N, C-alpha and C positions, 0 to 999 in steps of 0.2 A: 273206485269212482272218486275223482277229485272233490274236495270239499265245496268248491264253488259251483259244481255242476247242477246242484239242486237246492232250491231255497230252504227246504226243510233241514238240510245239513247245517245251515247257518244257525238255526235254532238249537240244534243238538250240541254244538260246540261251546266251550267256555271261552269267554272273552274277558280277559283280566284287565286290560287297559282300555280306556275310552276309545282310542283309535282303532283297536282290533276289530270291533264290530263294523265300524265304518269301512275299513279296508276290505273286509269280507263282502260286504254289500256292494261296494264299488267294483270288486273283482267279478262278482256274480252279474251285475248289470252290464259290465263290459263284455263278458262272455255271451250273455243273452242277446245283446244288441249287435255285436260285431263278429261273433264266431259261430253262433248256433244258427243253423239253417231252420227256417220255419216252413213247414209243409203248406200252411195257409197262404204263404207269400211266394209260392212256386219254388220252394227250396232256396230262397234268398234270405239274407239276414235283414233285420229291420233297418240297419244302417245302409245297406245296398239300396233298399227301396227309398228311404228318406233322402239320401244324397243323389238319387237319380241314376244310379249305376245298374239298376235292375234289368232294363231292356238290353243293354250292352252285354251283360253277363249271360242272359238267356239266349241272345243271338250267337254268342261265342260257343255256348254249350251245344246249340243246334248244329253249328258248323262241325264241331268235334264229333258229334253223334253221326252226322252224315258221312264224314270222312272214315270213321270207324266201320260203319256199315259197308261202305265201298271197299275198304281193305279186306274185310271179312268175306265179302262176296268174291273178290278177286282170289283170295287164298283158297276159298272153297272150290272155285271153278278150276284152279290149278291142280288141286289135290284130287279132283274127280276125273281129271283127264288122263 
């Protein structure tokens, strides 16, 4: 597990230079806000919600889901015939 993936890891590592801790915290915050999906936010990142991209992403996911189901149904009906 990368060191930035959990805040407790930051506490366990040695930070020898003043900027080391700051960089670790910045990396964690960036990961938490821009890369980590939050279940409470419908599996969006906080940045997606904050910048108003959430609904667009959710609609795109729904289109992909519908297309996948249609494709699976079509493949299933072909294999059953």
